[in-house]
C-alpha positions in Angstrom: -88.7 -6.5 18.3 -86.6 -7.9 15.4 -89.1 -10.5 14.1 -88.8 -11.6 10.5 -91.6 -13.0 8.4 -94.3 -15.1 10.0 -93.5 -16.2 13.6 -94.2 -19.9 14.3 -94.4 -21.5 17.7 -96.0 -24.6 19.2 -99.4 -24.1 20.8 -97.9 -25.0 24.2 -95.4 -22.2 24.1 -98.1 -19.5 24.2 -97.0 -18.2 27.6 -93.2 -18.2 26.7 -91.1 -15.2 26.0 -90.6 -15.3 22.2 -87.1 -14.3 21.0 -85.9 -14.4 17.4 -82.4 -15.8 17.2 -82.6 -17.3 13.7 -84.9 -16.9 10.7 -85.6 -19.5 8.1 -84.4 -23.1 8.0 -80.9 -24.6 7.4 -82.4 -27.6 5.6 -85.2 -26.0 3.6 -85.8 -29.1 1.5 -88.9 -30.9 3.0 -91.2 -31.4 0.1 -94.4 -30.5 2.1 -93.1 -27.4 3.8 -93.8 -23.8 2.7 -93.6 -22.2 6.2 -90.6 -20.0 5.4 -91.3 -19.2 1.7 -92.1 -15.6 2.7 -88.4 -14.9 3.6 -86.0 -13.5 1.0 -83.3 -16.0 2.3 -83.2 -19.6 3.3 -81.6 -19.0 6.7 -80.1 -16.2 8.8 -78.7 -15.9 12.3 -79.7 -12.8 14.3 -76.8 -10.6 15.4 -76.3 -10.7 19.2 -76.9 -7.0 19.4 -80.4 -7.5 17.9 -81.1 -10.2 20.4 -80.0 -8.1 23.3 -82.0 -5.1 22.0 -85.1 -7.3 21.8 -84.6 -8.5 25.4 -84.3 -4.9 26.6 -87.4 -4.0 24.7 -89.3 -6.9 26.1 -88.1 -6.0 29.6 -89.3 -2.5 29.1 -92.7 -3.6 27.8 -93.1 -6.0 30.7 -92.6 -3.1 33.1 -94.6 -0.4 31.3 -97.0 1.8 33.3 -100.0 0.4 31.4 -99.0 -3.2 32.2 -98.5 -2.2 35.8 -101.9 -0.5 36.0 -103.6 -3.6 34.4 -101.9 -5.8 36.9 -103.0 -3.6 39.8 -106.6 -3.6 38.6 -106.5 -7.4 38.4 -104.8 -7.8 41.8 -101.7 -9.3 40.1 -98.0 -8.6 40.9 -96.7 -5.6 39.0 -94.5 -6.3 36.0 -94.8 -9.3 33.7 -92.6 -12.3 34.4 -91.7 -15.3 32.3 -90.8 -18.8 33.4 -89.7 -19.9 30.0 -88.2 -18.5 26.8 -88.8 -19.9 23.3 -86.3 -19.1 20.5 -88.0 -18.7 17.2 -86.9 -19.9 13.7 -87.1 -23.3 12.2 -84.1 -24.8 14.0 -82.2 -22.5 16.3 -80.6 -25.6 17.9 -78.3 -25.7 14.9 -76.4 -22.7 16.3 -73.0 -23.5 17.8 -73.0 -24.3 21.5 -71.1 -21.2 22.6 -73.7 -19.0 20.8 -76.6 -20.8 22.4 -74.8 -20.4 25.8 -74.4 -16.7 25.2 -78.1 -16.4 24.3 -79.2 -18.1 27.5 -76.8 -15.9 29.5 -78.4 -12.8 28.0 -81.9 -14.1 28.7 -81.0 -14.7 32.3 -79.5 -11.2 32.5 -82.7 -9.5 31.4 -85.3 -12.0 32.7 -83.9 -13.8 35.8 -87.3 -15.5 36.2 -86.7 -17.6 33.1 -86.0 -21.2 34.2 -85.8 -22.9 30.8 -85.2 -22.2 27.2 -86.8 -24.1 24.3 -86.7 -24.0 20.5 -87.4 -26.0 17.4 -84.6 -28.5 16.5 -83.9 -30.8 13.6 -82.7 -34.3 14.4 -79.5 -33.4 12.6 -78.9 -30.4 14.8 -78.6 -32.7 17.8 -75.9 -34.7 16.0 -73.8 -31.6 15.6 -73.3 -31.4 19.4 -71.0 -33.5 21.5 -72.3 -35.2 24.6 -70.3 -32.7 26.6 -71.9 -29.8 24.8 -75.4 -31.2 25.4 -74.6 -31.4 29.1 -73.5 -27.7 29.1 -76.7 -26.7 27.3 -78.8 -28.6 29.8 -77.0 -26.8 32.6 -77.7 -23.5 30.9 -81.4 -24.2 30.9 -82.1 -25.7 27.5 -85.0 -28.1 27.8 -88.3 -29.0 26.1 -86.9 -28.9 22.5 -89.6 -29.4 19.8 -88.5 -31.7 17.1 -90.3 -32.0 13.8 -89.9 -35.8 13.5 -93.1 -36.0 11.4 -93.2 -39.8 11.3 -91.3 -43.0 12.0 -92.0 -44.3 8.4 -88.7 -44.6 6.7 -90.2 -44.5 3.2 -92.0 -41.3 3.9 -89.0 -39.6 5.5 -86.9 -40.5 2.5 -89.5 -39.4 -0.1 -90.2 -36.1 1.7 -86.4 -35.3 1.8 -86.3 -34.9 5.6 -82.6 -35.6 5.7 -82.6 -38.3 8.3 -84.0 -41.8 9.0 -85.8 -43.4 11.9 -82.6 -44.8 13.4 -81.2 -41.2 13.5 -84.2 -40.1 15.5 -83.6 -43.0 17.9 -79.9 -42.3 18.3 -80.1 -38.5 18.7 -83.1 -38.5 21.1 -81.4 -41.1 23.3 -78.5 -38.7 23.5 -80.9 -36.0 24.7 -82.3 -38.5 27.2 -78.8 -39.1 28.5 -78.2 -35.4 28.9 -81.5 -34.9 30.6 -82.8 -32.5 27.9 -86.6 -33.0 27.5 -88.1 -33.0 24.0 -91.5 -33.0 22.2 -92.4 -34.4 18.8 -94.4 -33.0 15.9 -96.2 -35.7 14.1 -97.5 -34.9 10.6 -100.7 -36.9 9.9 -101.0 -37.9 6.2 -97.3 -37.7 5.4 -97.1 -41.4 4.4 -99.6 -40.9 1.6 -102.8 -42.5 0.4 -103.2 -46.1 1.5 -100.2 -46.0 3.9 -101.7 -44.1 6.9 -101.9 -47.1 9.2 -98.5 -48.4 8.2 -97.0 -45.0 8.9 -98.8 -44.7 12.3 -97.6 -48.2 13.4 -94.0 -47.4 12.4 -94.2 -44.1 14.3 -95.6 -45.7 17.4 -92.9 -48.4 17.3 -90.3 -45.6 17.2 -91.8 -43.3 19.7 -92.4 -46.1 22.2 -88.6 -46.5 22.4 -88.1 -42.9 23.4 -89.5 -40.3 25.9 -91.2 -37.4 24.3 -93.2 -35.3 26.7 -95.7 -34.0 24.2 -96.6 -35.5 20.8 -98.2 -32.7 18.8 -100.1 -33.8 15.7 -100.7 -31.6 12.7 -102.6 -32.5 9.5 -100.8 -32.4 6.2 -102.1 -29.5 4.1 -100.6 -29.2 0.6 -100.2 -25.8 -1.0 -99.5 -25.1 -4.7 -96.1 -23.6 -4.0 -94.8 -26.8 -2.4 -92.5 -29.4 -4.0 -95.0 -32.0 -2.8 -97.8 -30.4 -4.9 -95.5 -30.8 -8.0 -94.9 -34.4 -7.1 -98.7 -35.0 -7.0 -99.1 -33.2 -10.4 -96.4 -35.5 -11.8 -98.3 -38.6 -10.5 -95.5 -39.5 -8.1 -97.5 -39.3 -4.8 -101.2 -39.4 -3.7 -102.7 -37.6 -0.8 -104.7 -39.6 1.8 -108.3 -38.7 2.3 -109.4 -36.9 5.4 -111.1 -39.9 7.0 -108.0 -42.0 6.3 -105.9 -39.3 8.1 -108.3 -39.6 11.2 -108.0 -43.4 11.0 -104.2 -43.0 11.0 -104.4 -40.8 14.1 -106.6 -43.5 15.7 -104.0 -46.1 14.9 -101.2 -44.0 16.4 -103.0 -43.3 19.6 -104.0 -47.0 20.0 -100.4 -48.1 19.6 -98.6 -45.6 21.8 -97.5 -47.2 25.1 -95.4 -44.4 26.6 -96.6 -41.8 29.1 -97.0 -38.5 27.1 -99.4 -35.7 26.3 -101.1 -36.2 22.9 -102.3 -32.9 21.4 -104.0 -32.3 18.1 -104.1 -28.5 18.2 -103.7 -25.7 15.7 -105.5 -24.7 12.5 -104.4 -27.7 10.4 -106.6 -29.9 12.5 -110.3 -29.4 11.7 -111.1 -30.6 15.3 -108.8 -29.9 18.2 -108.4 -32.3 21.1 -105.8 -33.4 23.6 -105.3 -35.8 26.5 -102.8 -37.6 28.5 -101.6 -41.1 27.6 -102.3 -43.7 28.6 -105.1 -42.6 31.0 -107.0 -40.6 28.4 -106.6 -43.1 25.5 -110.3 -44.2 25.5 -111.5 -40.6 25.6 -109.2 -39.6 22.7 -110.3 -42.6 20.6 -114.0 -41.9 21.4 -113.5 -38.3 20.2 -112.0 -39.5 16.9 -114.8 -42.1 16.4 -117.4 -39.4 17.0 -115.8 -37.0 14.5 -115.8 -39.8 11.9 -119.4 -40.6 12.6 -120.7 -37.1 12.5 -118.5 -35.5 9.8 -118.1 -36.8 6.3 -115.2 -36.8 3.9 -116.6 -34.0 1.8 -117.1 -31.6 4.8 -113.6 -32.3 6.0 -112.2 -31.8 2.5 -113.8 -28.4 2.2 -112.1 -27.4 5.4 -108.7 -28.6 4.1 -109.1 -26.9 0.7 -110.2 -23.5 2.2 -107.6 -23.4 5.0 -105.5 -20.2 4.6 -101.8 -20.7 4.2 -100.2 -21.9 7.4 
């Protein structure tokens, strides 16, 4: 398989067929992000011949004798099937519509069982597509995009150099709604900085409540020395929130969300993993956060943050 560097996927895409169609990020400016620093280039498209070769390899692996034997021993159908494919890279949705359509066609050729195709997308990627193109992508199976919105806090988005504002999130996600393309949000707890966690959470809830994300996945901001944000801290331009303030921010966000959605704090950046369905699991989620705050102190949480390997 033609995988380049570290491969990132959302926790909920664990069962999906992973296929590299891009590597790196077209924006590559977010001050907190170091995810693609191991690549020798900012962004690269995979050649279609590499994509097709990977699909052939994945098809061969799915039907290998060992896989068939393992399935038989477990009483399962022979040959691995996938219901979904996930395109890797920071923002494959930036690709031109015709290329995305060709990729979905190739996936269907080698894996007819695949019913939907997802990927990471920047808000600005959606803006590059016409309404008609979004309709075509929906018809081709594109659904469940994961968008790194991070926050609805305009000040934080501007400072972190995300390249868009809350009103852009609203406008572009409403276009996805109109096309019937589902989407999920990544929320970055702590991105508003020290003393502004609740404000950032309230602004985010106000934005999210006007949209229809299926999943809101929360990660905790972890700052590494090779990031631009670390240099801003060293220069005295920004202060990191404490760990308990970050948990209080999460509590505020969950309390303010009014839309039906799955809320998931999963992945290594979260010292404690939990998830639930809103609104029905709201009290359970809040009780979990309250228990963590009661039973775990700032120092213990800080040790976890500072010893976390590079993500």
